[in-house]
C-alpha positions in Angstrom: -18.7 -21.8 -2.1 -14.9 -23.0 -0.9 -14.0 -22.4 2.8 -10.9 -20.3 2.7 -10.6 -19.9 6.4 -11.3 -21.9 9.7 -13.9 -19.1 10.1 -15.5 -18.9 6.5 -19.0 -20.4 6.5 -19.5 -23.7 4.5 -22.6 -24.4 2.7 -24.0 -27.7 3.6 -26.9 -29.3 1.8 -29.2 -32.1 2.9 -30.8 -33.6 -0.1 -34.3 -35.3 0.6 -34.7 -37.6 -2.4 -37.6 -40.0 -3.7 -36.5 -43.1 -3.4 -38.1 -46.7 -4.6 -37.0 -50.4 -3.3 -35.0 -52.3 -5.7 -34.9 -49.8 -8.5 -31.1 -49.3 -7.9 -30.1 -47.6 -11.1 -33.0 -45.0 -10.9 -32.0 -44.5 -7.1 -28.4 -43.8 -7.8 -29.4 -41.2 -10.5 -31.7 -39.4 -8.5 -29.3 -39.1 -5.6 -26.3 -38.2 -7.9 -28.7 -35.5 -9.7 -29.8 -34.0 -6.6 -26.5 -33.7 -5.3 -25.2 -32.1 -8.4 -27.8 -29.7 -8.1 -27.1 -28.8 -4.4 -23.0 -28.2 -5.9 -24.7 -25.9 -8.5 -26.3 -23.9 -5.4 -22.8 -23.9 -3.9 -23.0 -26.7 -1.5 -19.7 -28.2 -0.3 -20.7 -30.8 1.9 -23.9 -32.9 1.0 -26.2 -35.7 2.7 -27.7 -38.1 1.3 -30.5 -40.6 2.8 -30.3 -44.0 4.5 -30.1 -46.9 2.0 -30.1 -44.9 -1.0 -29.3 -47.2 -3.9 -31.8 -50.0 -2.5 -34.5 -48.7 -1.0 -35.5 -49.6 2.4 -38.6 -51.8 3.0 -36.9 -55.4 2.3 -39.3 -58.5 2.0 -36.7 -60.5 3.6 -33.2 -60.7 4.6 -32.3 -62.6 0.9 -34.0 -59.1 -0.7 -31.4 -57.1 1.2 -28.7 -59.1 0.2 -29.5 -59.2 -3.3 -29.4 -55.3 -3.2 -26.1 -55.0 -1.0 -22.8 -54.0 -2.7 -19.4 -53.4 -1.3 -18.2 -50.1 0.2 -16.2 -49.5 -2.9 -19.1 -50.4 -5.2 -20.8 -48.6 -8.1 -22.9 -46.3 -5.7 -20.3 -44.9 -3.6 -17.9 -44.8 -6.5 -20.2 -42.7 -8.1 -20.3 -40.1 -5.1 -16.6 -40.1 -4.8 -16.3 -39.3 -8.7 -18.7 -36.1 -8.3 -16.8 -35.3 -4.9 -13.9 -35.4 -7.1 -15.2 -33.4 -9.7 -16.6 -30.6 -7.8 -14.7 -30.5 -4.8 -17.2 -32.0 -2.4 -17.5 -33.9 0.6 -20.5 -36.6 0.4 -22.0 -38.5 3.1 -25.0 -41.0 2.2 -26.4 -44.3 3.3 -26.5 -47.8 1.3 -26.8 -51.5 1.5 -23.5 -52.7 2.4 -22.1 -56.4 1.6 -19.0 -56.7 3.9 -15.8 -58.8 3.1 -17.1 -60.9 5.3 -20.3 -61.6 4.0 -22.3 -59.7 6.3 -25.1 -57.1 5.2 -24.9 -54.0 6.8 -26.8 -50.8 7.1 -24.0 -48.4 6.5 -22.9 -45.1 5.4 -20.1 -43.8 3.5 -18.1 -40.6 3.7 -16.3 -39.3 0.2 -14.2 -36.5 -0.3 -11.6 -35.3 -3.4 -9.3 -37.9 -2.1 -12.1 -40.9 -2.2 -13.8 -43.1 0.3 -12.6 -41.6 3.6 -14.7 -43.5 5.8 -17.5 -46.2 6.2 -19.8 -46.5 9.1 -22.2 -49.5 9.9 -25.1 -48.6 11.7 -25.1 -49.6 15.4 -28.8 -49.4 16.4 -30.7 -51.2 14.1 -34.4 -50.2 13.6 -37.6 -53.0 13.8 -37.2 -55.3 11.0 -33.6 -54.1 10.3 -32.5 -56.9 12.7 -33.7 -59.4 10.3 -31.6 -58.2 7.6 -28.1 -56.4 9.0 -25.6 -57.3 11.2 -25.0 -54.3 13.4 -22.1 -52.1 13.3 -19.7 -52.4 16.5 -17.5 -49.3 15.5 -18.1 -45.8 16.7 -18.9 -43.1 14.4 -16.1 -41.8 12.9 -14.9 -38.3 12.8 -13.1 -37.5 9.5 -10.8 -34.5 9.1 -12.0 -32.7 5.7 -10.8 -29.5 3.9 -14.1 -28.5 4.7 -14.3 -29.4 8.6 -14.5 -32.2 10.9 -17.5 -34.5 9.6 -18.8 -37.5 11.4 -21.1 -40.0 10.2 -24.2 -42.2 11.7 -27.6 -43.4 10.5 -31.0 -42.6 11.5 -31.9 -44.8 14.8 -28.6 -43.8 16.0 -29.1 -40.1 16.6 -31.9 -41.0 19.3 -29.0 -42.3 21.9 -27.5 -39.4 23.5 -24.5 -41.4 24.3 -23.9 -42.4 20.9 -23.8 -38.6 19.5 -22.1 -37.4 22.4 -19.0 -39.8 21.3 -18.5 -37.9 18.1 -19.0 -34.6 19.5 -16.2 -35.0 22.3 -14.1 -36.3 19.3 -14.5 -32.9 17.7 -16.9 -33.1 14.9 -18.2 -29.9 13.7 -20.9 -31.4 11.5 -22.8 -34.4 12.2 -24.4 -36.1 9.0 -27.0 -38.2 9.6 -28.7 -40.3 6.5 -32.4 -41.3 7.6 -35.2 -43.2 6.3 -38.0 -42.0 9.2 -41.0 -44.2 8.9 -44.0 -41.9 9.6 -45.7 -42.3 12.8 -49.1 -40.6 14.1 -48.8 -36.8 14.8 -50.6 -34.6 16.8 -52.2 -32.0 15.0 -49.8 -29.0 14.6 -46.8 -30.6 16.3 -43.3 -31.6 14.8 -42.3 -34.9 14.4 -40.3 -36.0 17.5 -37.4 -37.4 15.1 -37.0 -34.2 13.9 -37.0 -32.5 17.4 -34.7 -35.0 18.5 -32.2 -33.8 16.1 -32.2 -30.0 17.1 -32.2 -31.2 20.7 -29.1 -33.1 19.8 -27.0 -30.3 18.1 -28.2 -27.9 21.3 -27.1 -30.3 23.9 -23.5 -31.1 21.8 -23.0 -27.7 20.5 -22.3 -28.6 17.0 -24.5 -28.9 13.4 -26.7 -31.9 12.5 -27.5 -32.1 8.9 -30.1 -34.9 8.5 -31.0 -36.0 5.0 -34.6 -38.3 4.8 -36.0 -39.6 2.0 -40.0 -39.6 0.3 -41.8 -41.7 -1.7 -44.1 -44.4 -0.5 -43.1 -48.0 -0.4 -44.9 -51.2 0.0 -47.4 -49.3 2.5 -44.8 -47.1 4.2 -44.6 -43.6 4.3 -42.0 -41.3 5.7 -41.7 -38.4 8.1 -39.4 -36.5 5.6 -38.3 -33.6 7.8 -34.9 -33.4 6.4 -33.4 -30.7 8.4 -29.9 -28.7 9.0 -29.8 -27.5 12.7 -27.1 -25.0 14.1 -25.2 -25.6 17.4 -28.2 -23.8 19.1 -30.5 -26.3 18.2 -32.6 -24.0 15.8 -33.4 -24.9 12.2 -30.8 -23.0 9.5 -33.0 -25.0 6.9 -35.7 -26.9 6.9 -37.9 -29.2 8.2 -38.6 -30.2 4.7 -42.0 -31.5 3.7 -43.0 -35.0 4.2 -44.2 -36.0 0.7 -41.6 -34.2 -1.7 -37.7 -34.1 -2.8 -36.2 -31.0 -1.7 -32.7 -29.8 -1.5 -32.2 -27.9 1.9 -29.2 -25.3 2.2 -27.7 -23.5 4.7 -24.4 -21.4 5.4 -22.9 -22.9 8.4 -19.9 -21.7 10.3 -18.5 -24.4 11.2 -16.0 -22.9 13.6 -18.7 -22.2 16.0 -19.1 -25.8 16.7 -15.7 -25.4 18.4 -17.1 -22.9 21.1 -18.6 -25.1 23.6 -19.3 -22.2 26.3 -22.9 -21.5 26.7 -22.6 -18.6 29.2 -19.6 -17.0 30.7 -19.4 -19.7 33.4 -20.9 -22.4 31.6 -19.7 -25.1 29.1 -21.6 -27.9 27.2 -18.9 -30.4 27.7 -16.4 -28.9 30.3 -19.5 -29.0 32.9 -20.2 -33.0 32.6 -19.9 -34.6 35.5 -19.0 -38.3 34.0 -18.0 -39.4 37.6 -21.8 -39.1 38.2 -23.0 -40.8 35.4 -22.2 -44.5 36.2 
């Protein structure tokens, strides 16, 4: 489905993929297959998980470095090739070897014009601090033919101040590649990381598509829970199951994210009082 006018729905996919540490060729293939299947179902914007080609649970910084690649390396080039062939926007996470030799937990956004933006995760979770240098730039907001698409990675989305930056910069959709490690969950309750995505979408009146991974890795299991949330915070697709690959699809009228009014007298952005927030 192509959005031929500003108000036409855009079909968005969050691809929950089974990944394995160090199995780069397998992981790349699984992600490309999922993205291709999503495109077959009409998706125009596709989100893939965090650290898609490398896997996540590194033994140490040396292993992370051995699995890193430059932003124009085989993984992102493969995504860009598919995006060009199918007219897609793809956002996904990878282990980046920067030009300065630093290793980053990064995400790339590509479309038919190639690599449009690379974002480096600013908020590092747990042992990530042993492997990665934190990013120091705000999440990019990229004008695409499908809409204004922003990116951040996993733990970043738990910081309301960080999510607010692309929201205020005009993002229609926030793409969030994630690897959410599973945590104890009270019976019948939704994981807080999933609820947080819904709350962030609601607070900023924008769409958020979060793509997690599955497949146990060195004793770590995952939340799964990939989700596409609308500007009202409610799920348009998902949450996905915990243990299985899934392709979530939702038709998103991205123009709704440009309307911040919540009542005749209220506006999610205009009602802010930043002078009181110091």
